[in-house]
C-alpha positions in Angstrom: -30.7 19.4 -35.5 -29.8 23.1 -35.0 -32.6 25.7 -35.3 -32.5 27.9 -38.4 -32.4 31.7 -38.1 -35.8 33.3 -37.9 -37.0 35.2 -40.9 -38.9 37.9 -38.9 -37.7 39.5 -35.7 -40.1 40.0 -33.0 -41.0 43.6 -32.2 -40.6 43.0 -28.5 -37.1 43.0 -27.0 -36.3 40.3 -24.6 -34.5 41.1 -21.3 -31.3 39.3 -22.4 -31.3 41.4 -25.6 -31.7 44.6 -23.7 -28.7 43.7 -21.5 -26.6 43.1 -24.6 -27.8 46.4 -26.2 -26.7 48.3 -23.0 -23.3 46.5 -23.0 -22.9 47.4 -26.7 -23.6 51.1 -26.1 -21.1 51.2 -23.2 -18.4 49.6 -25.4 -19.1 52.0 -28.3 -18.8 55.0 -26.0 -15.5 53.7 -24.5 -14.1 53.1 -28.0 -15.1 56.5 -29.2 -13.5 58.3 -26.3 -10.1 56.7 -27.1 -7.8 59.1 -29.0 -6.9 57.9 -32.5 -9.3 55.0 -32.4 -9.9 53.4 -35.8 -13.4 53.5 -37.3 -15.1 50.2 -36.8 -18.0 48.7 -38.6 -21.0 49.3 -36.3 -18.8 49.9 -33.2 -16.7 47.4 -31.2 -16.8 43.7 -32.0 -19.1 41.7 -29.6 -17.6 38.3 -30.3 -15.8 36.1 -32.8 -17.5 33.4 -35.0 -15.1 31.1 -36.9 -12.3 33.6 -36.2 -14.2 36.5 -37.7 -15.3 39.5 -35.5 -19.1 39.9 -34.9 -20.0 43.5 -34.7 -23.8 43.4 -34.8 -26.3 41.5 -32.5 -27.6 38.4 -34.3 -31.3 38.6 -35.3 -32.1 35.3 -33.6 -30.4 32.7 -31.5 -28.4 30.5 -33.8 -25.8 27.8 -32.8 -23.8 26.3 -35.7 -24.0 22.5 -35.9 -20.3 22.0 -35.3 -19.8 24.8 -32.7 -20.2 22.4 -29.7 -19.4 18.7 -29.5 -20.0 16.6 -26.4 -18.5 13.1 -26.1 -20.6 11.2 -23.6 -18.4 8.1 -23.8 -14.6 8.3 -24.4 -12.6 5.1 -24.9 -9.0 4.6 -24.4 -8.6 2.3 -27.4 -10.1 -0.5 -29.4 -10.0 -3.0 -26.5 -11.7 -0.5 -24.2 -14.5 -0.1 -26.8 -14.9 -3.9 -27.2 -15.0 -4.5 -23.5 -17.6 -1.7 -23.1 -19.8 -3.3 -25.8 -19.5 -6.7 -24.2 -20.3 -5.6 -20.7 -23.1 -3.4 -21.7 -25.0 -6.3 -23.3 -23.9 -8.8 -20.7 -22.1 -11.0 -23.2 -19.9 -13.8 -21.9 -16.3 -12.8 -22.6 -15.4 -16.5 -23.1 -18.2 -17.0 -25.7 -18.5 -13.7 -27.7 -21.2 -13.5 -30.4 -19.1 -12.0 -33.1 -21.8 -10.9 -35.5 -23.7 -8.3 -33.3 -20.4 -7.2 -31.7 -18.8 -6.5 -35.1 -21.9 -4.7 -36.3 -21.9 -2.4 -33.3 -18.2 -1.8 -33.5 -18.4 -0.8 -37.1 -21.2 1.6 -36.4 -19.1 3.4 -33.8 -16.1 3.6 -36.3 -18.4 5.3 -38.9 -19.1 8.0 -36.3 -15.5 8.8 -35.4 -14.3 8.6 -39.1 -16.1 11.8 -40.0 -14.4 13.7 -37.2 -11.0 12.2 -36.6 -9.5 10.0 -39.3 -6.2 9.4 -37.4 -8.1 8.2 -34.4 -10.2 5.9 -36.5 -7.1 4.2 -38.0 -6.4 2.2 -34.8 -10.0 1.2 -34.5 -10.1 0.1 -38.2 -7.3 -2.4 -37.5 -9.4 -4.0 -34.7 -12.4 -4.0 -37.0 -10.4 -6.0 -39.6 -9.4 -8.5 -36.9 -13.1 -8.9 -35.9 -14.1 -9.5 -39.5 -11.3 -12.1 -39.9 -12.4 -13.9 -36.7 -16.0 -14.0 -37.9 -14.9 -15.3 -41.3 -12.8 -18.1 -39.7 -15.8 -19.1 -37.6 -17.9 -19.5 -40.7 -15.5 -22.0 -42.2 -15.8 -25.7 -41.5 -13.8 -26.9 -38.6 -10.8 -29.1 -39.6 -8.7 -31.0 -37.2 -5.0 -30.3 -37.0 -2.4 -32.7 -38.5 -1.5 -33.8 -35.0 -5.0 -34.9 -34.2 -5.5 -32.1 -31.6 -8.5 -29.9 -31.5 -8.2 -26.6 -33.5 -8.0 -23.5 -31.3 -11.1 -21.3 -31.2 -10.4 -18.2 -33.5 -11.7 -16.0 -30.6 -9.1 -17.4 -28.1 -6.4 -14.8 -28.7 -9.0 -11.9 -28.6 -10.5 -13.3 -25.4 -7.0 -13.5 -23.8 -6.3 -9.9 -24.7 -9.6 -8.7 -23.4 -9.3 -10.6 -20.1 -5.7 -9.3 -19.6 -6.8 -5.7 -20.4 -9.7 -5.8 -18.0 -7.5 -7.1 -15.2 -5.0 -4.2 -15.8 -7.8 -1.7 -16.0 -9.3 -2.8 -12.7 -5.9 -2.7 -11.1 -5.4 0.8 -12.4 -8.8 1.8 -10.9 -7.8 0.4 -7.5 -4.6 2.4 -7.7 -6.4 5.5 -8.6 -8.7 5.1 -5.5 -5.6 5.4 -3.3 -5.2 8.7 -1.5 -3.1 11.0 -3.7 -1.3 14.1 -2.6 -2.8 17.2 -4.2 -6.1 15.5 -5.0 -7.2 13.9 -1.7 -5.0 15.6 0.8 -2.4 18.4 0.9 1.1 18.2 2.3 1.6 20.5 5.3 4.4 23.0 4.8 5.7 24.9 7.8 8.2 27.7 7.3 10.8 27.7 10.1 13.0 30.7 10.5 16.6 29.7 10.6 17.5 32.9 12.6 15.2 32.1 15.5 16.9 31.5 18.8 16.8 28.0 20.3 14.6 28.0 23.3 15.5 25.3 25.8 12.9 23.9 28.2 13.0 24.9 31.9 14.0 21.8 33.9 14.4 21.7 37.7 16.6 19.4 39.8 13.6 17.6 41.2 12.4 16.7 37.7 15.8 15.3 36.8 15.8 13.2 40.0 12.3 11.9 39.2 13.4 11.0 35.7 16.5 9.1 37.0 14.4 7.2 39.5 12.0 6.2 36.7 15.0 4.9 34.7 16.2 2.8 37.6 12.7 1.4 38.2 12.4 0.4 34.6 15.9 -1.2 34.6 14.9 -3.4 37.5 11.9 -4.7 35.6 14.2 -5.9 32.8 17.0 -7.4 35.0 17.9 -11.0 34.5 19.2 -13.7 37.0 21.7 -16.0 35.4 22.3 -19.4 37.0 25.7 -20.9 36.4 26.4 -24.5 37.1 29.3 -25.1 39.5 31.5 -28.0 38.7 32.1 -29.9 41.9 34.1 -33.2 42.1 33.1 -35.9 44.5 36.7 -37.4 44.4 38.1 -34.0 45.3 35.9 -33.7 48.4 36.8 -37.3 49.3 40.4 -36.3 49.4 39.6 -33.2 51.5 37.8 -35.4 54.1 40.7 -37.8 54.3 43.2 -34.9 54.8 40.9 -33.5 57.5 40.8 -36.8 59.4 44.5 -37.4 59.3 46.3 -36.9 62.6 43.1 -37.0 64.6 41.4 -39.9 66.2 37.8 -38.7 66.0 36.1 -35.7 64.3 32.5 -34.7 65.0 30.2 -35.2 62.1 29.1 -31.5 62.0 32.7 -30.2 62.0 33.3 -31.7 58.6 30.8 -29.3 56.9 31.1 -25.5 56.3 27.7 -24.0 55.7 29.2 -20.7 54.4 30.4 -22.5 51.2 26.8 -23.0 50.1 24.3 -25.7 49.8 25.8 -27.3 46.7 29.2 -27.7 48.3 27.7 -29.2 51.5 25.7 -31.7 49.5 28.7 -32.8 47.5 30.8 -33.0 50.7 28.1 -35.3 52.2 28.1 -37.5 49.1 31.9 -37.8 49.3 31.5 -38.9 53.0 29.0 -41.5 52.1 31.3 -42.7 49.3 34.2 -43.0 51.7 32.0 -45.0 54.1 30.9 -47.3 51.4 34.5 -48.0 50.3 35.4 -48.7 54.0 37.9 -45.8 54.3 36.1 -44.1 57.1 33.8 -45.1 59.9 30.9 -43.3 61.5 30.1 -44.1 65.1 27.4 -43.1 67.6 27.4 -44.2 71.2 23.6 -44.1 71.9 20.6 -42.9 69.8 20.4 -39.1 69.3 24.0 -38.8 70.6 26.6 -36.9 68.5 28.1 -38.8 65.6 31.9 -39.1 65.1 33.9 -39.9 62.0 37.4 -41.5 62.0 39.7 -43.2 59.6 39.1 -46.9 59.3 42.7 -47.9 59.1 43.6 -46.1 62.4 41.4 -48.5 64.4 43.1 -51.5 63.1 
């Protein structure tokens, strides 16, 4: 409750009142020095109260009842208010006691109706829904024609509250994310377009070192590809028979050419064994550890 104006003014002047008096004298002198200044009632206006100028210092401190309003709790809508009432009293959102919740909701609406009737309209619609749900809960429960259980009258309201709380928590998590202009500022650098391009000073030795580094890295990523050579044993058998034609004996080592590679030598040896198995060539040796000779089998006959 706001204090009423005092009937009697104290004879002693407070420090704050002395400062206001000095300020008033200075403003009066400034207004009087202006050429053509209109004559004001008791000097220059100190303030405005309800749009009207205040020329004299009030006799006592007086604050009108509706001069300052403070809203400690602001709600974004009827669902926000319902969720606040439920969480404040630790109600189970799946089993809401409708009687105390409706009573507290209506008491809040009575407060906002006196100040903002348009804002109270949306809340009145929710109040009507709460009263309807409470009335349906007072009626005897009847089973549906299909034999199924009748849905709880609070089910739709609970679904809306749970969905609203989920969206509200998601919005709070999004609001906690860093935001430009609130949590950090974007760096802006002004670059002069007329500035001359300054190239770095590079020496020949630095270019050589850079090139050597590139070659060294390329060797680290080199690959060795193995290709399978297709060698035919029948082809090498024919080569051996052509090599033995026109000669009586050929030394075993002269049939192989190591420069062709290991794979060719192996296939050539397999071809020689295959010719020996088929009886087309003969391998002879006079004594152990003596040189071996190869000849065509049909030439001996």
